[in-house]
C-alpha positions in Angstrom: 12.5 1.4 -3.1 11.4 4.5 -0.9 7.6 4.5 -0.1 5.9 7.4 2.1 2.2 7.2 3.1 -0.4 10.2 2.9 -3.7 10.7 4.3 -7.0 12.3 4.4 -10.2 12.3 5.9 -12.8 11.9 3.3 -16.4 11.2 3.5 -19.8 13.0 3.4 -21.2 14.9 6.5 -22.2 12.0 9.1 -19.5 9.4 7.8 -16.1 10.3 7.9 -13.3 8.0 7.4 -9.5 8.5 7.3 -7.7 7.0 4.1 -4.0 6.2 4.2 -2.3 6.0 0.7 0.9 3.8 0.5 2.9 5.8 -2.5 5.9 4.5 -4.6 9.0 7.2 -5.3 6.9 8.2 -8.2 3.8 9.2 -6.1 1.4 6.1 -7.4 -0.1 4.5 -4.9 0.7 1.1 -4.2 -1.3 0.0 -1.2 -4.1 1.9 0.8 -6.1 1.1 3.8 -9.6 3.3 5.1 -10.5 3.5 8.7 -14.4 4.6 9.9 -14.0 7.6 12.3 -16.1 9.0 14.9 -16.5 12.4 16.2 -14.0 11.9 18.8 -11.6 10.4 16.3 -11.9 13.1 13.8 -11.7 16.0 16.4 -8.5 14.4 17.6 -7.0 13.7 14.2 -7.7 16.9 12.7 -6.2 18.8 16.1 -2.9 16.2 15.8 -3.4 14.6 19.4 -3.3 11.4 17.2 -1.6 10.7 13.7 -2.2 8.3 10.5 0.3 6.0 11.9 -2.0 5.3 14.9 -4.5 3.9 12.5 -1.8 2.0 10.7 -2.3 0.2 7.5 -2.2 -3.9 7.3 1.5 -5.2 6.2 2.9 -1.5 6.3 4.6 0.3 9.4 4.3 3.6 9.3 7.0 6.5 10.6 5.3 9.6 11.0 6.7 12.9 9.7 3.3 14.6 11.1 0.1 13.0 10.9 -0.9 13.2 7.9 2.2 11.4 6.3 5.6 10.0 6.2 7.5 7.6 5.5 6.5 3.5 5.0 8.1 0.5 5.4 6.8 -3.2 4.0 6.5 -5.5 6.9 8.0 -8.9 5.8 6.3 -11.9 7.7 
């Protein structure tokens, strides 16, 4: 099965999070994770200095296509 991930910065001003969702081939979410962001992290993310793959999702290996999205592979432990 092919999985991909997509990310988005969410939250009101003063409290932002990076939400990363793992999606199946029908674009249904199968897993997700949120990371609290501070101002430097928001700047680095929006300017593409860092990507969602740098934050990660537990149990998944993220292979970036760009700093917002890419492919995901389940890690077997």
